[in-house]
C-alpha positions in Angstrom: 4.4 16.5 -2.4 5.8 15.7 -5.4 7.4 12.6 -5.1 6.2 9.0 -5.9 3.2 8.0 -4.2 1.9 4.5 -3.7 -1.5 4.1 -3.1 -3.3 1.3 -1.7 -7.0 0.8 -1.6 -9.1 -0.6 2.0 -12.4 -1.5 2.5 -13.9 2.1 2.8 -12.4 3.3 -0.2 -15.8 3.4 -1.7 -15.3 5.8 -4.1 -13.1 4.5 -6.2 -14.0 5.9 -9.4 -13.5 9.8 -7.8 -10.2 8.7 -6.3 -9.7 7.6 -9.8 -10.0 10.4 -11.7 -8.8 12.7 -9.3 -5.6 10.5 -8.9 -4.7 10.4 -12.7 -5.1 14.4 -12.7 -0.9 13.7 -11.0 1.6 12.1 -12.7 3.7 10.9 -9.3 0.4 9.3 -7.9 0.4 5.1 -8.1 -3.2 3.5 -7.1 -2.0 -0.1 -6.3 -5.4 -2.2 -5.2 -5.6 -4.0 -2.4 -1.3 -5.2 -2.2 1.6 -4.5 -4.1 5.3 -5.3 -3.9 7.9 -3.7 -5.3 11.7 -3.1 -5.1 12.7 0.7 -3.5 16.2 1.3 -3.1 17.3 -2.5 -2.6 14.7 -3.5 -0.3 11.8 -5.9 -1.6 8.5 -4.2 0.2 4.9 -5.3 0.2 2.0 -3.0 1.2 -2.1 -4.6 1.8 -4.7 -2.6 3.7 -5.5 -5.7 5.8 -3.5 -6.1 8.8 -3.9 -10.2 8.6 -2.8 -10.5 5.7 0.3 -8.3 5.9 0.9 -10.4 8.7 0.5 -13.3 6.7 2.9 -12.0 3.5 5.3 -10.7 6.6 5.5 -14.3 8.1 6.9 -15.8 4.7 9.9 -13.5 4.8 10.2 -12.8 1.1 10.0 -8.9 2.2 12.5 -6.2 4.1 9.6 -4.7 5.0 5.5 -5.1 5.0 3.3 -2.2 5.4 -1.0 -1.9 6.3 -3.0 0.0 8.1 -6.6 -1.5 8.3 -6.3 -1.1 12.4 -5.1 2.4 12.4 -2.8 1.8 14.7 0.7 2.1 14.6 3.2 -0.3 14.9 6.9 -1.6 14.3 7.2 -5.8 14.6 
């Protein structure tokens, strides 16, 4: 895959040095820390690893979509 890839760190990403070093070799990969928000295709998107933080961001109503992954459970809400 060579399209834009945005990575948000989670609570088990202990080796951030290795992840950062490997990502540096792939210009399409962007490391975003623990939270990011951006506009894609006219839609305001937010991403956070933790579900409790992402749900609070979603309730604020400033984004078209909010994503998280901490609990490893797929859902649409």
